[in-house]
Structures are given as structure tokens and as C-alpha cells.
C-alpha positions in Angstrom: 8.6 -16.7 74.6 5.5 -18.0 73.5 5.8 -21.4 75.6 6.9 -19.8 78.5 3.5 -17.4 78.5 1.3 -20.5 77.8 3.1 -22.2 80.9 2.2 -19.0 82.8 -1.3 -18.6 81.6 -1.7 -22.5 82.2 -0.4 -21.8 85.8 -2.6 -19.0 86.6 -5.8 -20.9 85.1 -5.0 -23.8 87.8 -4.8 -21.3 90.3 -8.0 -19.3 89.6 -9.7 -23.1 89.1 -8.8 -24.1 92.5 -9.4 -21.0 94.2 -12.7 -21.3 92.7 -13.1 -24.9 94.2 -12.2 -23.8 97.3 -15.0 -21.1 97.3 -17.8 -23.9 95.7 -16.8 -26.2 98.5 -16.7 -23.8 101.2 -20.5 -22.6 100.1 -21.1 -26.4 99.7 -20.0 -27.0 103.6 -22.4 -23.7 104.4 -25.4 -25.0 102.7 -25.1 -28.5 104.5 -24.3 -27.0 107.9 -27.1 -25.0 107.1 -29.2 -28.4 106.6 -27.5 -29.8 109.6 -28.8 -27.0 111.9 -31.8 -26.3 110.3 -30.4 -22.5 109.7 -30.2 -22.5 113.4 -29.6 -18.2 114.4 -30.4 -16.7 111.3 -27.9 -19.3 109.6 -24.8 -17.6 111.4 -24.3 -21.1 113.2 -23.6 -22.3 109.5 -21.6 -19.7 108.4 -19.1 -19.8 111.3 -18.7 -23.6 110.7 -18.3 -22.8 106.9 -15.4 -19.9 107.8 -13.9 -22.1 110.6 -13.6 -24.9 108.1 -11.8 -22.2 105.2 -9.9 -20.9 108.0 -8.0 -24.1 109.1 -7.8 -25.0 105.8 -6.0 -22.2 104.8 -3.7 -22.2 107.9 -2.8 -25.5 106.6 -2.2 -24.9 103.2 0.2 -21.5 104.2 1.8 -23.1 106.5 5.2 -23.4 104.6 4.6 -19.6 103.1 6.0 -16.5 104.3 5.4 -12.8 104.0 2.2 -11.9 102.4 2.2 -15.4 100.5 0.9 -16.9 103.7 -2.4 -14.8 103.1 -3.0 -16.1 99.7 -5.2 -19.0 100.9 -7.3 -16.9 102.7 -8.7 -15.1 99.7 -11.2 -17.6 98.8 -12.0 -18.1 102.5 -13.2 -14.1 102.5 -14.9 -14.2 98.7 -17.2 -17.5 100.5 -17.7 -15.4 103.8 -18.9 -12.5 101.8 -21.3 -14.6 99.7 -22.7 -17.1 102.7 -23.0 -14.0 104.6 -25.9 -12.5 102.5 -27.9 -15.6 103.3 -27.7 -14.7 106.9 -28.5 -10.8 106.8 -32.4 -9.8 106.5 -33.7 -7.8 103.6 -37.1 -8.0 104.5 -38.6 -6.8 108.0 -38.7 -9.5 110.9 -42.0 -8.3 112.4 -44.8 -9.0 110.7 -46.4 -6.2 108.3 -50.1 -6.8 107.4 -51.6 -5.6 104.3 -53.1 -1.9 104.5 -56.9 -1.7 104.8 -58.8 -2.4 101.8 -61.0 0.8 100.7 -64.2 -0.9 99.6 -64.4 -3.4 103.0 -64.1 -3.0 106.7 -61.4 -5.4 108.4 -62.9 -6.6 111.5 -60.5 -8.8 114.1 -62.3 -11.4 115.9 -60.9 -13.3 118.6 -61.9 -16.8 118.6 -62.2 -19.4 121.3 -59.2 -21.4 119.9 -57.1 -18.2 120.6 -56.8 -17.4 116.9 -57.3 -14.1 116.1 -58.4 -13.9 112.3 -59.1 -11.0 109.9 -62.9 -11.1 108.8 -64.7 -9.5 106.3 -68.5 -8.9 106.1 -70.8 -8.3 102.5 -74.0 -8.0 103.5 -77.0 -8.9 101.1 -77.6 -6.0 98.3 -80.9 -4.3 99.5 -82.5 -4.7 96.0 -82.0 -8.5 96.3 -83.9 -11.5 97.6 -82.3 -11.7 101.1 -80.7 -15.6 101.7 -81.7 -16.4 105.7 -78.7 -18.2 106.0 -75.0 -16.7 106.6 -72.6 -17.3 103.8 -69.0 -18.3 104.7 -66.4 -18.5 102.5 -62.9 -20.5 103.1 -60.4 -19.2 100.7 -57.1 -21.5 99.4 -53.4 -21.3 100.2 -53.8 -22.7 102.8 -52.3 -19.4 104.9 -52.6 -17.0 102.3 -54.8 -13.8 102.1 -57.9 -13.4 100.4 -57.1 -12.2 96.9 -59.1 -8.9 95.3 -60.2 -11.6 92.8 -61.8 -13.5 95.5 -63.2 -10.1 97.1 -65.1 -9.3 93.7 -66.7 -12.7 93.3 -67.9 -12.3 97.2 -69.3 -9.2 96.4 -71.1 -10.7 93.6 -72.6 -13.3 95.9 -74.1 -10.4 98.3 -75.3 -8.8 95.1 -77.6 -11.8 94.7 -78.6 -12.0 98.4 -76.5 -13.9 100.1 -75.1 -12.3 103.7 -71.3 -13.3 102.9 -68.5 -13.7 105.7 -65.1 -14.7 105.0 -62.0 -14.6 106.8 -58.4 -15.2 106.7 -56.9 -18.4 108.4 -54.6 -17.4 111.4 -51.1 -16.5 109.7 -52.8 -15.2 106.6 -53.5 -11.8 105.4 -54.8 -9.2 108.0 -55.0 -12.3 110.8 -52.4 -12.5 113.7 -49.8 -15.4 113.6 -49.4 -18.2 115.3 -46.6 -20.4 117.0 -45.5 -22.5 114.1 -46.0 -25.8 115.6 -50.1 -24.7 115.8 -50.4 -24.5 111.9 -52.2 -27.5 111.3 -55.3 -28.8 109.7 -56.9 -30.0 112.9 -56.4 -26.3 114.1 -58.1 -25.0 110.8 -60.8 -27.1 111.3 -61.4 -25.9 115.2 -61.1 -22.5 114.1 -63.6 -23.0 111.4 -66.2 -24.2 114.3 -64.9 -21.4 116.5 -66.0 -18.8 113.5 -69.2 -20.4 113.0 -69.9 -20.1 117.0 -68.5 -16.3 117.2 -70.8 -15.5 114.3 -73.8 -17.1 116.2 -76.6 -16.9 113.1 -77.3 -20.7 113.8 -75.9 -23.3 111.0 -74.3 -21.7 108.0 -73.7 -22.4 104.3 -70.0 -22.7 103.5 -67.8 -22.4 100.2 -64.3 -23.9 100.7 -61.8 -23.3 97.7 -58.8 -25.2 97.2 -57.0 -25.5 100.9 -60.3 -24.3 102.0 -62.3 -27.1 100.4 -59.7 -29.5 102.4 -60.5 -27.7 105.6 -64.3 -28.1 104.7 -64.1 -31.8 103.8 -62.4 -32.8 107.2 -64.9 -30.9 109.2 -67.7 -33.0 107.3 -65.8 -35.6 108.6 -66.0 -34.2 112.0 -69.8 -34.8 113.4 -69.5 -31.9 115.6 -68.2 -29.1 113.1 -70.6 -30.9 110.7 -73.6 -30.1 112.9 -72.8 -26.6 112.6 -73.6 -26.4 108.9 -76.7 -26.6 106.5 -74.9 -27.0 103.2 -71.2 -27.4 102.3 -69.7 -26.7 98.5 -66.2 -27.9 98.0 -64.4 -26.5 95.4 -61.6 -27.5 93.4 -60.1 -29.6 96.6 -56.6 -30.6 97.3 -55.9 -33.9 98.9 -58.4 -34.6 102.1 -55.9 -36.9 103.8 -52.4 -38.8 103.8 -53.6 -41.6 101.7 -55.2 -39.4 99.3 -52.4 -37.0 99.2 -50.2 -40.0 98.1 -52.4 -40.7 95.3 -50.8 -40.2 91.8 -52.5 -39.6 88.8 -53.8 -37.5 86.1 -55.2 -33.8 85.9 -57.4 -31.9 84.1 -57.2 -30.4 80.8 -54.0 -28.3 79.6 -53.2 -25.8 81.8 -51.4 -22.6 80.9 -48.7 -23.4 83.2 -46.1 -23.6 80.3 -47.9 -21.5 78.0 -48.2 -17.9 79.8 -45.7 -15.1 80.0 -43.8 -14.9 82.7 -44.9 -13.2 86.0 -43.4 -9.6 86.6 -42.5 -8.0 89.5 -40.0 -8.1 92.3 -39.3 -11.8 93.4 -37.5 -12.5 97.1 -36.2 -15.6 95.4 -33.9 -13.5 93.7 -32.3 -12.4 96.7 -30.0 -15.2 98.4 -31.2 -15.3 101.7 -34.8 -16.3 100.5 -33.9 -18.1 97.7 -31.7 -20.4 100.1 -34.9 -20.7 102.4 -37.9 -21.4 100.5 -36.0 -23.5 98.1 -34.5 -25.8 101.0 -37.8 -25.7 102.7 -39.6 -26.6 99.2 -36.9 -29.6 99.0 -37.7 -31.2 102.8 -34.5 -30.0 103.8 -35.5 -27.5 106.1 -38.5 -27.3 108.5 -40.9 -24.9 108.4 -39.7 -24.1 112.0 -36.4 -23.6 110.7 -34.1 -20.7 112.4 -32.9 -19.3 109.3 -35.8 -17.1 108.8 -38.8 -16.7 111.2 -42.6 -16.7 109.6 -43.1 -13.1 109.6 -40.0 -12.5 107.6 -41.1 -15.0 105.1 -44.5 -13.9 104.8 -43.4 -10.1 104.6 -40.5 -11.2 101.8 -42.8 -13.3 99.8 -44.3 -11.7 96.4 -47.2 -12.7 93.9 -44.2 -13.4 91.4 -42.3 -16.0 93.5 -45.4 -18.0 92.8 -44.1 -18.3 89.3 -46.1 -20.6 86.7 -48.4 -21.7 90.1 -50.7 -18.9 89.0 -50.8 -19.8 85.4 -51.6 -23.8 86.1 -55.2 -22.3 87.6 -56.2 -21.2 84.1 -57.1 -23.0 80.6 -54.5 -23.0 78.1 -56.5 -20.8 75.9 -56.6 -18.2 78.5 -52.9 -18.1 78.7 -52.1 -14.8 76.7 -55.0 -13.1 79.2 -54.6 -14.3 82.7 -55.9 -11.4 85.1 -54.0 -10.1 88.0 -55.5 -11.6 90.8 -54.1 -9.6 93.5 -52.6 -6.3 93.9 -48.7 -6.2 95.4 -50.1 -4.6 98.4 -53.0 -7.1 99.1 -50.9 -10.2 98.5 -50.0 -12.2 101.2 -48.6 -15.7 101.7 -47.2 -17.5 104.4 -44.8 -20.4 102.8 -43.3 -21.9 105.9 -46.9 -21.8 107.9 -48.8 -23.2 104.3 -46.1 -25.9 104.2 -46.7 -26.9 108.0 -50.6 -27.4 107.1 -50.0 -29.4 104.0 -47.7 -31.6 105.9 -50.1 -32.2 108.6 -52.6 -33.2 105.8 -50.2 -35.3 104.6 -49.2 -37.2 107.9 -53.2 -37.6 108.7 -54.7 -41.1 108.7 -57.7 -41.8 106.1 -61.0 -39.7 107.1 -62.8 -41.8 104.9 -64.6 -44.0 107.4 -65.8 -40.5 109.1 -66.5 -38.8 106.0 -68.9 -41.9 105.0 -70.9 -41.0 108.0 -71.5 -37.6 107.4 -74.9 -36.5 106.5 -74.5 -32.7 105.4 -75.8 -31.9 102.3 -72.8 -31.1 99.9 -71.7 -30.4 96.4 -68.4 -30.3 94.8 -66.9 -28.3 91.8 -64.6 -29.5 89.8 -62.8 -27.5 87.0 -62.0 -28.5 83.7 -58.7 -27.4 83.1 -57.7 -28.5 86.9 -54.3 -28.3 88.1 -55.6 -30.7 91.0 -55.0 -34.4 90.5 -58.5 -35.7 89.7 -58.4 -38.2 92.5 -58.4 -35.4 95.2 -61.9 -34.6 94.4 -63.3 -38.1 93.3 -61.8 -39.4 96.5 -64.7 -37.1 98.3 -67.0 -38.2 95.6 -66.8 -41.7 96.6 -66.6 -41.4 100.3 -68.9 -38.7 101.0 -72.6 -40.3 100.6 -73.9 -36.6 101.4 -72.2 -35.2 98.2 -75.2 -34.6 96.4 -74.1 -33.1 92.9 -71.0 -32.7 90.9 -70.4 -29.5 88.4 -68.3 -30.0 86.3 -67.2 -26.8 85.1 -66.4 -26.2 81.2 -63.5 -23.3 80.1 -62.2 -22.8 83.5 -59.1 -23.8 85.5 -58.5 -24.1 89.0 -59.4 -20.7 89.4 -63.2 -21.0 89.1 -64.1 -17.6 89.2 -61.7 -15.7 87.3 -63.1 -12.4 86.2 -63.2 -13.8 82.4 -66.1 -13.9 80.3 -69.2 -15.0 82.5 -67.2 -17.5 84.2 -67.8 -15.5 87.5 -71.7 -15.4 87.0 -71.6 -19.2 85.7 -69.7 -20.3 89.3 -72.5 -18.3 90.8 -75.4 -19.9 89.5 -74.2 -23.5 90.3 -73.4 -22.2 93.8 -76.8 -20.9 94.1 -78.9 -23.4 92.6 -77.3 -25.9 95.0 -78.1 -23.6 98.1 -81.5 -22.9 97.3 -82.2 -26.4 96.5 -82.8 -25.7 92.9 -82.3 -28.0 89.7 -78.3 -27.4 88.5 -77.6 -25.4 85.7 -75.3 -28.2 84.5 -75.3 -32.2 84.5 -74.6 -33.7 87.5 -70.9 -35.0 86.5 -69.1 -37.0 87.3 -71.6 -39.5 89.7 -70.4 -41.6 92.1 -71.0 -44.8 89.9 -69.2 -42.7 87.0 -65.8 -42.2 88.4 -64.0 -44.7 87.0 -65.1 -43.3 83.2 -64.2 -40.1 84.5 -60.8 -41.0 85.2 -60.2 -43.6 82.3 -61.3 -40.7 79.7 -58.7 -38.0 81.3 -61.4 -35.6 81.9 
């Protein structure tokens, strides 16, 4: 009896393994088809391909069977069809849902000469402060991301110090209108900046560009027509300015909180099969930002702050791992992964802008964090090729997120910005200098 039962168990196990292999094979066929068709028709083209392959295989396997036994080979097909169908069915709205209005600042919408319609926020200078005559414009990071509540708090601090602060969310981000996917380019971002300054119609402006906003600002400095609209420029924690810079491999700053901070809590779109597949394949470069699997509106609606994972922790020093502030609310958070990837790829595919940047004469300042998660050469390339960069401020005790609400970090960042815009002595040493770049990189600062 025992040998007979063992033989039966072995046959059952073998059949289950065979069925599992069949399901796995069909899922792989589906994923390969998703890549080959670029997610056409919300993935249904790949789904029909996988189901068709499975059906043909099931018919072939059941050709010599009779009765109900002929249906057994179809069970793996049904299971695979159900699993892969979850990738084809949207669970987030497919029409763009903008974040609700903020309670502390009005959202204006400006139509720019480029065709972009962007959300604009204005913080006038506090009445008790000494008003600064030049408008101050903020370019946030992302690149196609809403302005966080943490940023809004910092902008209000600058307004209390007398600055007439304007900020806008790049087309496709936050409360701004979407563009066609092929229009998300770094050159479009620069043109939008120029059009925004023209629409403001206040003469020259001072600009602070953070992270991806620093990339836009750097490229604007390399464009004489756009640079002529600026009085002073502050480039804070920039990404790569062009293709050659993007391909540089180098070290980052001091240890960040990336692998030390508690995991972010909250819902994740990447726990849903549809968005896990879409965002994962896009990040691997196997799906284009224009993919037919999910539209950009659906992707932006689905993506949550928790989906950023350790990227948020990497913007803080290791010492702050267990006190990372909440940067944004769930209702205000907005990030378009596909549009952001599209802009980043146009930067990576662009030729060097170093020759044009060397001709820029707009006074500029570079801000670098001690615990920066950015490759150091992204910032030092700007310093090396930008003769108009008058000072560099190495910010101790902070990561990529220079103004983070912890301790006196916001006040220190504001002091550095104010000193440069008012042409006052820098509160920190000018470090690294242009001549000191090799030592700065060698010392892994």
C-alpha cells in the first residue's frame, strides 16, 4: 500500500509542477508580449497573444483525450489568463485628477506662450520685512512632480524675509495641465521657464532651481536668450546637466539614510500587478514612457509617495534616519513617473552644453549637501564649466533635501540664499572652489 500511495503522490506532484510550469510559461509569454507591443491597448494585445498560445498548446495536449479529460490542459490557461488580466484592468482613474486646492495659498493657472498651462503659487513679501525689488522664482525637483508641502513652508520663510516668491509646477506635474508625452523634454522645460518669466512681466528675476529644477536652470544659463532674463541664479543639488555628465560614474556625499530609515508606510501602487509591471518595466527601459499599457494620467493618479521607497530616505543624512519628516500629504503628493522618465532621457541623450555654459555671464551660486545622494560630478561639472559660478556653499549636516524642517536647516539654507542674492559675504566658506575640485573629489567629500 505504501509504495502505491507514494507513486500516486509522485504523479500528483509531477502534474502540479507541470501545471505550474505551464502557468509560468504563459505569464512569461505575456510579459514578453507586453514588451514587444509596448503595452498596446492597455496590455490586451499581449493578453490575447498569451491566451492564444496557451489555447493552442492545450488543444494539442488534449488531442488524444476524451470527455472531460480534454479540458484538463485548459486549467493552466484559465489560471494564467486570470493572473495576466489583472495587468490589463485599470484600478486608478484614467482621467487626470489634480490635487485639491491648498488652504494657505491660491492656485493660479497661467497659460504660457509655449502652450503649457501651469499651476502658479505666489507668496508676496511680508509687510514687516524689507521688500526685495527683484522677483524670486522657484523651480522644484521631480522633474514632473508637484511642489511638496515641505517646499511650500520654505517658500513662505523666504517671503517672510522680504522676497516676492513665485513658484510653478512644470507642465504635467501637480495641478498643471498635461502635455502630449512626446513634448516632455528638457528643452521644453527651459522654454517654459523663459515663457513664465515673460508672463510674469517684472523684468529680470532671481531663480532657485533644486534637483531637476537645477538642471533646467543650468541649461537655461547656457542659453543666452533665457539667461538674459535672469539677474542671479542658484543651483541647488543638481542632477546631470547633459548626456556626457549623465554618463559619469562617481561617488556621492557622506552616508545617507537610504538603508537605515524605517520603510515608508502607506498604500503603494506597486503592490497592484498592473502598476508593478508598468512602472517596473519602464524603469528597466523595457517599456517606453509613451507605452500603451497605462496612460500618463492613470500613472500619475496611481503613483503614491510610498512608491518612492528608499529614494526619500536617501535625501537625508544617516544621523537623521529615524526622524525623517513627512515631506508631503497624500492629497498634495503628485508625481508622473512616465513624464519624468521622458524628461530625464532627453537630458541623457543630449550633447554636451559645456561650451555654451562657459560663455554664460549670469552670476550663479552652487549649493551642495554634505550627505548628497547625487553623484558629485553632476555638481562639479557645472562649477568647472561655469565661470559665472561665483561661490559654492557646501551645506553641512543635510542631505539632498537641503531645507527639511529639521533643526535650523531651513534658516541656514535661507541665509545662504539671501547672502548671495543681496551680494553679501557668504555665511559659509566658498567650498569647493573651481581649482579645488580634484581635491574635493579625491577626499570623497
